[in-house]
N, C-alpha and C positions, 0 to 999 in steps of 0.2 A: 539608619535606612531609609530614602526618598521614598515616598509613596510610590512612585511612580514605577519605581524598583523593589516593590513592594508582595513576595511571593505568599505571603501568609493568607488562609490558615495553611496552605501548604507549605513541609516541611522536606519531601523527597520529588524525584522526580524518575520515573521506570519507563524505559526504553522495552515494549515488548515487541518482540517478532517472532518470527515463523521460525527459525534456526535450520541447520543444516547438517551435512556429516565433514568432517575434518580431516576425513583420509578412507582409504578403499575398505578397512575394516568396518567405518563406522555406516556406511551405506545400507547396507540391511536392517539393521539394527533401526537406524533412523526413519525408515521406511515402514519397519514395522510399527514405529509412535505415531507416525502419519496415519497409517489406515487399520489402528488397532479398532478390534469389532466387527471388523468388515469381513473376518475369516476367507483373508488371500492369501495361499499358498506361499511359502516362501520362495519355491522358485519364479512362482510370477514376482516377484520382491526383487530377486533376481535380476528379470529382465527390462524391468519397471528400470531396474538402478542404471543402465547402462548407459545414462545419459551422464548422468555422474562420473562413472568409470572412465568416460572418455577424458573428461578433466581432472583424471587422476582420486579419482572418489573425493574431490574437494567443491564442496558448493562456496562459492564466493561472498556466499552472503555474511556469514561471520566476520572477513574481515571488514565488509561493506558498514555493518553495524560499530566496528572497534575503531572507523575512521569517522563514523557519524558522530559514537559518542565521544570521542575529541575536537568535534568540530563544536560540538554544544558544551563542552566545558568550557573550551577557550573562549565563546561567546557568551558565555554566564560570566565570566571572570573579567573579560572588559567591560562589560559592563556593569560589573558589580550587584549583579546578581549571585544569592551567595544560596546556591541551593544544589545540592547533591545529585546525583546523576547514578543509576544503577541500571543493569540490561539483565533482562531475563527472557528468557526461549521457550515457545510450545512445545517444540519436539526435539530439541535436543539443549547439550548445555552451554549456555547456563540455563539449567530449567526455571523458569516459573516460580515456582513454590521453594524452590530451594534460594533464590532472589527475596522473595517474599520472607522469608524467615530470616534472611540476612538485615533486612532494611528493618523488621520489627527488633531485631537484637540491637541494632544500632541507636533505638528508639526513636524511630520515624512513627508519627501516627495519623499524619493525614497526606496522603501520597496521590500524586496524579499520574498517570500513565499515558504515554505515547505507542499509540503502536502504528507499525510499517504500514500501513494503510490507509488510504486519504479519502476512502468512498464506503458507501454505504452498502451493503450487503450482510448474508449471515454470515458467511465466511469471513470475510473484511472488518465485521464489528461484532455480530453478537454472538459468535463462536469465540472469539478473543475473550469477553464477556464471561460465558460460559469458563473457558479455561481458569479465568481470575477466583470466577467462584469456588472452581472447584480445589483451588491452590488455598483460599481463605479455608474452605471446609476442612481441608485437611491440616494444616494448622491451629485451624480453631480446637482438631480432634487432639491434638499432641498437647493442647493445654497453652496455648500461645493466645497472647490477648492480641489481637488480630486487629490490625492499623486498618481507619476507614479509606477507601480506593475511589478515585473518580478518574474519568476517561475526558482526554482534551476531545471537544469537538471533531468532526471531520474537515480537513484542513485544503480539500480537493482546489478549492475557488481561491485560496490565500496567495497574494502576490508573491510570497515566497518558495509560494511551489509552482505558480505557472510559470514567473516569466525565466527561471531556468531552465523549462523543458522550453520553452519559443525559442532563446539564443541557442539550445540547441538543433533545432529545427532548422534556424537560420544557418549555422554551421554546416549541416547536411547539406543542406540545399548550395552551400556556395561550396563543398565539395565536390557535385558533380558536375561531368564534362559542361560545359557554357553552351554546347550546342542544344544539352537535353535539360536545363537549367529552368527555362522560363515553362517549359510546359509538364511539369513534374508535378506528380499527384502524391498527394499524402495522406499516408494511412496511418490513422491515429489505430493503436492499437492497444488491447486490454487483455483480462483475462476470461476469458467464456466463462460462464456459469449457468448450469440448468434456466430454462427458461420461467421458470415456476419462482426457483429462488430471485431472480430479477425481479419479475411480479411482484412480489412480495418485499422487496427492500424499501426500507427509507418507513417514515410512522407512515400509520395506515392512511391517511389521505395522499398518500403518494403510488399509494397501490396502482397497478393499472399494466395496462403494455411497455414492460420494462422497468418500471415502477421507478427507484430513486436511482438506483445503480446505471441504467444506461440515459437519464437525462442529467445526472450528474457530469458522465465522460462529454457525453455530447457540446454538454456546457463550457468545458475545457479544451475541447476539440475547436472551438469557436473562438472563445477567447484567443487560443495561439494562433490561426487562420487567421484572425483580425490582426493580432499583433505583425505575423508576418507581411501583409498586405501594407500593413501603415510602412513599415521599414523598410520593404523592397518595390513596392509600385506592383506588383506580380499578383494577382489574385489566383493563387495554387487551389484546382478542384481540390475535395478531402472527401472522406467517409471514415468512422468509425469501425473499426473491423475488430477482431478477437482471434486469442491464440490460445495452445495450453491446454487443449480439452481434454476431458478424462471420462470415467464412467461408460455407463453402459448404453451402446449407439443407439435402443430404442427410446433415450428418454431425450427430447429437444432440448439444446442448447443454443448458447445467441450463437447467431451467424450472421456475416459471413467468417471462415477462416481465414486464415493471412493466407496462406498458400494459393485458398482456391481465389481469393482477391488479387491475389497476384497473376493469375493465369488469368482471369478477367479483365483485368486492366489493360495488359499486353494484348488480348484478342480485341481491345477497342482502340489500338492504337495509341495508348498514353508512353510516351518515351522514356519516363523515367519515376521512380516511386519514392519518398522519402518515408522509410519505416520509424514511427514516434510512438515510443511505449507509454502512454499517460497513467497508463495504467498502475505502474508500478515506480516505487519512488527509489528503485536500486537497480545495478546490472546484476540480478540474481540468476539463478539458473536458467528460469525461463526464459529469459532474457536472451543470455548465453546460448541456450538451444534450442528455443525454439524459432530463434529471431536470428539470431549469429551466422549459425549453422543451418538450421532447416530451412526457412525463409530463403536465406541467400541461396543455397544450393537451389531451389524453386525455382530463381533469379538467375540464375547462370543458365541453369537449362533453359531456360527460356529467351537466354539473350539481354535480359532487361537490365538496364543500370539501378542500380538501389543504394543506397543509404541508409543506415540507422541513427537517430538521434540521440542523444545522452538521457540519461534520467537525472533526476535530481541530485541522489546520493547525499555525499555530505556539503552541499554548496553552501557557502554562507549564508546566501540568500536565505533558504532552510531552517538553518541553526536560530538565526535572527527570527523567522516566524514564527516557532517553537517557543523562543522566547518570549516575544508578544504574545502567541495564544496563553500561555501559562499566566502571565499578569493580566489578560483579560480575564480568563475565570478566575483565577484569585479575587480580583476586585469584584467580581459576580458573587461570588461568595463572599464578600466582604459587607455586600448592601450597596455599594457603589454603581451607578446608572454608565454605561462603556458603551462604544459603538463600535462592534466587532468588525474586523477587518474582513471584506472578501471583494471579488471581483465578478462578473456576471450577470444573469440575469434572477440567478436564485437564492443569492443572498447568503448570508451564516447560518450553517447549520444549529441543530440544535443543540445547549449541554448536555443535557441528558437524556439519553435516549428512552421513550416514551415506550407505555405498554401495547403490544403489539408491532411492535419495530423490526424490521429485518426476523420474522418470527423462526423459533426454530423449527426444526425436522421431527423433533419429538419432544416433549416439554424437557425442561433442565433449568434448573437456576441460575443467574447470571450476574454478577456484580455491577457495580457501577450504571445502574441505570434506572428507571423510576420503578421496575419491580424487583429489587435486588431485597434480598434476603439480608445484605447487610449495610443497611442505609445508616 
């Protein structure tokens, strides 16, 4: 195998995602998994599950992960990268522990993990690392010789992630009526998280107002807005806004909410809005409900033309980016000097999460980091 396509020391890739129900009977058990330990009554979970029941009790995330798996396998095969790809979820089948057990049984000893979250935060990175540690501990208790596990760096500013989203915004703008297109505002959306979690996201040196979480999203938003201006000649106003807030109302979360933002932009005389969900890898339930259902209903109520741009999903450019990230990390592990690929002002993210990065709500072991018990 040519050195450029050498993934050693890694012998497998694990796609690690959130998971979602695949039918009405799965909804409440799935939500019990998501909220385990919080003491939320089943009746309350049934109320929360209405978002899923509106779509037949099926989350689109699982089919989207299957499509991404296929895109990755096709890209690897087309470029001669001999690296098997597995899939495991945090909260639904195929469960992470089961997938890692299968990978160990198949003889894999050094695994790279691709999480379906591009940015630094507790819920988008550290919690996945905690889940990995829990799964490895469970396998170790079974007597399994657990493999070494590393996680690919954050890819929020990789061209293969940014460029498909820029194209999606351009398509959404082109779909607006011509008389409102030039004045359209772009609302870049991502998942709201508690302010305290945002402020401590990323390495310790990034902690502060909004932390790495907000800084990374703002960098991506600027990149896309610049690309739109370069390709259309129009400098569209934009703002980073938030969606999908949950939790106790007295705890401060990142704002403004997308629906409040639509009201504010309409009151300011903006003729149209493109909603660009840059915080999400695929069009899963929070995109389908919070944007395509709830936010669009608010826009219709206001008489405000809106369009929603596409997420990256299984775009071939994203699959190629994952291949590049794998080869980059593998070369580093072999002691080679590499130039990581990244756009924007922030540069490439760290390969190994340092101590104090996106700290846990309560101390828990986390794999694939500088503080991993499975180094």
